[in-house]
C-alpha positions in Angstrom: 5.4 -34.4 18.3 2.4 -34.2 20.6 -0.4 -31.7 19.6 -3.0 -30.6 22.1 -6.1 -28.7 21.0 -8.4 -27.1 23.5 -11.7 -25.3 22.7 -15.0 -24.8 24.5 -16.8 -27.7 26.0 -20.6 -27.9 25.6 -23.6 -30.1 25.0 -23.9 -31.6 21.5 -27.6 -30.7 21.3 -27.6 -27.2 22.7 -24.6 -25.3 21.2 -25.3 -23.8 17.8 -22.8 -24.6 15.1 -21.9 -20.9 14.6 -20.9 -20.6 18.3 -18.8 -23.7 18.6 -15.0 -23.8 19.3 -14.7 -27.5 18.7 -11.2 -28.9 19.2 -12.2 -32.2 17.6 -13.1 -30.6 14.3 -9.9 -28.5 14.5 -7.8 -31.5 15.2 -9.3 -33.2 12.1 -8.3 -30.3 10.0 -4.8 -30.3 11.4 -4.4 -34.0 10.6 -5.6 -33.5 7.0 -3.1 -30.6 6.8 -0.4 -33.0 7.9 -1.3 -35.5 5.3 -1.5 -32.9 2.5 1.9 -31.4 3.4 3.6 -34.8 3.6 2.1 -36.0 0.3 2.9 -32.7 -1.5 5.8 -31.0 0.3 6.6 -28.8 -2.8 3.2 -27.2 -2.5 4.1 -25.9 1.0 7.8 -25.4 0.8 9.9 -23.4 -1.7 13.6 -23.1 -2.6 15.3 -20.6 -0.4 13.5 -21.5 2.8 16.5 -23.6 3.8 15.3 -26.0 1.1 17.3 -26.3 -2.2 16.1 -28.4 -5.1 17.9 -31.5 -3.9 16.3 -31.3 -0.5 12.8 -30.8 -2.0 13.4 -33.8 -4.2 14.5 -36.0 -1.3 11.4 -34.9 0.7 9.2 -35.8 -2.3 10.5 -39.4 -2.2 11.3 -40.0 1.5 8.9 -37.9 3.7 6.4 -39.9 5.7 4.0 -38.6 8.4 1.7 -40.5 10.7 -0.9 -39.8 13.4 -0.7 -43.0 15.3 -2.5 -42.0 18.5 -5.5 -39.7 19.2 -7.4 -39.2 22.4 -10.2 -36.9 23.5 -11.8 -36.0 26.9 -14.4 -36.3 28.2 -14.9 -38.7 25.2 -18.7 -38.8 25.4 -20.9 -39.0 22.3 -23.0 -36.1 23.3 -20.3 -33.7 24.6 -18.1 -31.3 22.6 -14.5 -31.7 24.0 -13.4 -28.6 25.8 -10.7 -26.5 27.3 -10.1 -27.7 30.9 -6.7 -29.2 31.7 -7.9 -32.7 31.0 -10.6 -31.7 28.6 -9.2 -31.5 25.1 -8.1 -33.4 22.0 -4.5 -34.7 21.8 -2.8 -36.5 18.9 0.7 -37.6 18.0 2.7 -36.8 14.9 5.5 -39.1 13.7 7.4 -37.3 10.9 10.4 -38.9 9.1 12.7 -38.0 6.2 16.1 -38.9 4.9 17.1 -35.2 4.9 17.4 -33.5 8.4 17.3 -29.9 6.9 14.2 -30.8 5.0 12.6 -32.5 8.0 13.1 -29.4 10.1 11.7 -27.2 7.4 8.6 -29.4 7.3 8.2 -29.2 11.1 8.5 -25.4 11.0 6.0 -25.0 8.2 3.6 -27.5 9.7 3.7 -25.8 13.1 3.0 -22.4 11.5 0.1 -23.7 9.5 -1.4 -25.5 12.5 -1.3 -22.3 14.6 -3.0 -20.4 11.9 -5.8 -23.0 11.6 -6.3 -23.0 15.4 -6.4 -19.1 15.4 -9.0 -19.2 12.7 -11.1 -21.7 14.7 -10.6 -19.8 18.0 -9.1 -22.8 19.7 -5.8 -23.1 21.5 -3.0 -25.3 20.1 0.1 -26.6 22.0 2.8 -28.4 19.9 5.4 -30.2 21.8 8.6 -31.8 20.4 8.8 -35.1 22.2 11.6 -36.9 20.4 14.2 -36.0 17.8 16.6 -38.3 16.0 18.8 -37.3 13.1 19.0 -39.4 9.9 21.9 -41.8 9.9 23.7 -42.6 6.7 25.0 -46.2 6.3 28.6 -46.6 5.5 29.2 -46.7 1.8 31.8 -49.4 1.9 29.8 -51.7 4.2 26.7 -51.1 2.0 28.7 -51.9 -1.2 30.0 -55.2 0.4 26.5 -56.2 1.6 25.2 -55.5 -1.9 28.0 -57.7 -3.4 27.3 -60.4 -0.8 23.6 -60.4 -1.6 24.3 -60.7 -5.3 26.6 -63.6 -4.6 24.0 -65.4 -2.5 21.3 -65.2 -5.1 23.8 -66.4 -7.7 24.4 -69.5 -5.6 20.7 -70.2 -5.3 19.4 -69.6 -8.8 22.5 -69.3 -11.1 23.7 -66.2 -12.9 21.5 -63.2 -12.5 21.6 -59.8 -14.3 19.3 -57.7 -12.2 20.7 -55.0 -9.8 20.5 -55.7 -6.1 18.3 -52.8 -4.8 19.7 -50.4 -2.2 17.0 -49.1 0.0 16.4 -46.3 2.5 14.9 -47.5 5.8 12.2 -45.3 7.4 12.3 -47.4 10.5 14.6 -46.6 13.5 16.8 -49.7 13.8 19.5 -50.5 16.4 21.9 -49.3 13.7 20.8 -45.7 14.5 21.6 -46.2 18.2 25.2 -47.4 17.6 26.1 -45.3 14.6 28.1 -42.9 16.8 30.3 -45.8 17.9 31.0 -47.5 14.6 30.2 -47.7 10.9 26.8 -49.3 10.2 25.1 -51.0 7.3 21.9 -53.2 7.0 20.8 -56.2 5.0 17.0 -56.4 4.4 14.9 -59.5 4.0 11.9 -58.8 1.8 8.4 -59.2 3.2 5.4 -60.2 1.1 3.8 -57.0 -0.1 6.3 -54.9 1.9 4.2 -55.3 5.0 5.8 -55.1 8.5 4.6 -54.4 12.0 1.4 -56.3 11.2 0.1 -59.9 11.6 0.2 -60.0 7.8 4.0 -59.8 7.8 5.5 -62.8 6.1 8.8 -63.9 4.7 9.6 -66.9 2.4 12.0 -69.6 3.6 14.0 -69.0 0.4 14.5 -65.4 1.3 15.7 -66.3 4.8 18.1 -68.7 3.1 19.3 -66.0 0.8 19.9 -63.7 3.7 21.9 -66.3 5.5 24.1 -67.0 2.5 24.6 -63.2 2.1 25.7 -62.8 5.7 28.1 -65.7 5.2 29.5 -64.3 2.0 29.9 -60.9 3.7 31.9 -62.4 6.6 34.0 -64.5 4.2 34.9 -61.4 2.2 36.1 -59.6 5.3 
């Protein structure tokens, strides 16, 4: 989503605090609201609002929300951002969850709460839906075969193991999402040190790449 907040532009030294309609301060409160809702969805949602207990549980473990971009105009240290067409505060909201019904409930509640905050602060708030993508469930059979192949690969490398091969939900939008309407999809993950990705700190071990290669080979051979 894209959120645009407009208030009343003025000089930082001459507008009393009691008279300000500051979109930057309002945007800050909206962003904190987003973080609170996504950390504690049960505090904002309730059973019966299209959210049953299973949906609330999935949101508690899968919901993630990010403000990755924020801009302000005129972006001067001594000017309160204002209400002209190009004079405002704009930020993005990236909201993801494994449950589409729950995600929509979060968007609905978030929007309502944002409008209330903007009304209380006497600023305008425009919320635009820029992109929607439903959650995609990997094929159970493919996932089961990939799990067995990964188990077989690790056995070849280190001998008999007794731990379960983990099955993970991905919060990232992979190519698998784009082709899921054409065919069954499944994914094999290679672990990164510390779970870090999309960062210069991302790092994989050679042994893990080897394990992934053996797993892909075992998967193809089993087919």
